[in-house]
C-alpha angles and dihedrals in degrees: 000000000000090000092051091052089050092053094046092051091050092054091070112104111255120231109290096011125112114262093235093066109128138186090262090063114095091211090055092051095047092050093047096050093042089060093056111120094210124036091211089070092057097089090048091054089047089054089052092051095045098046102028089098093059092098089070122081128274135103101222121122089237113063122224093260088055094053093050092051094047091049090050091057094238095110135048111207109205126183116226104241135163088256092055094047092049093048093050098043111134122230117270093240139005112235118245112240111269095228090062095049093046096055115104119178117234125209113315116275124204116255134191109274095038119129115222126202114202121194122189108192117232089009107083090166088069097042117099089217091054096153095047090235125165097239096083091161091063091044094052127090121246124234104229124233091259089057097253127135128192126210129171116263088007102066129204117338129187097230102165108123094015123130116236091249090053093054090047090054093048093050092046094051094050094045089051087075089068105022132050110242097337116207109217130185122191125193135174107230098168130032129215096185110100142185112211122219126197137167131030098003121123092227117030096179112132117257126223126242102223136175085281108074114245120222130203093247092052092050092050092046093052093046096044124213127254094226095188093059104025127104097217092191095056106063109145123198110198113201124173092341095312123112118218120190118217117188105212093180095058090062096044091052090062096039092250129136121236108265118256104277111175117215125227130213108276095025115143126207120201121184109187126221118246098228091101094050110071140142120209124224115197141162128036100007127117096244115021107200149137112266122208121220109238090167137040095266145011129204125224089246091055093047093052092040094055086051093055095260129264116332102252092211105044108021125102106221096207092052104073109134135181111202113203145164113027098176104195093194093054104028094133098047100030113048123207119258125236117187118203126205120195098212095174087100120065089223089065090071090065086063092045090055090057099040108099119222114211130209110277093027119135116215109201127185115199126223126251120250093248090052091056091049093049092049090049090053092047089057095040099051097059088047092052090051091053090050093047091051091049095057096048106109116248114265096026 
């Protein structure tokens, strides 16, 4: 009923257009779609235009609205065949960017924000953990934002970028002016290097880059994924201003682990939510609904299955359509595509299980002729009762 209302409202002549404009007119269609506030609604409106005529008679697989749109050149009607499915089959796995796989972390280098604990054996007065307490983080000395570090009798050192053994050597050589063969131990007890996490993680707290290299899999495992809301195919790793997409779902489908991708200080992980990636299942199914993409793809069988399947009483098996690709910028030169599946044969479901539904697609199942007739009668009979009551003379 919502679709019928949408089609009826679009039949009204826009400002400045002749009143006789109809859905079969290309200029009407171009103007109507151009006025849409959200491009994601375009396929839904196209579904309304194509199948709004289904309430009228006729037993053909293509309803009257479809024929008008195909004749106008605004729609390509394509049958789902084995050849089409084979030609549009997606690759098994998207390759991980080479620059991510090639990176191997070297020995840890000190960064601003690190906390350094220095111990000078046999000289507790020079040790930062002089009291031997348990809170070594509080006893350590912070590397300042400018990369400098102060230590008594050593002075201020620019330690940013140094390896731990280099800092140990620098402190030892300066203390040797005052002590005979000083024994110095240097440890990092707090880390300022971070990896930032955003999006559909359970825990978006930043994670430290330590002396033990951190991999992408370890970071994801520690953060946890909100599997109900996450788009597993859309993980983005941002490094030095460049975005790299890593399709987690492609690996899980084949039972493979994500390759070892080592993270660098300053990396950012963003796992998008799936609320903007939906397919819409309408018409004669048991549960019409919008279906979010939790994975990288969805087959036509899965989309119909999640909606309860075709209504066995009202659905027309050879009228299963997938509406795709309303390009608002090129609506006149590039027609929308409507794929049709004849599901009257059991063999057709083998094709449906290989046909990939994309975000924004509208899956529409048409109604059988007897269903249209029954619905017409259900609307006509109450109307006839009203008319009959109206003509009964008053007082009878």
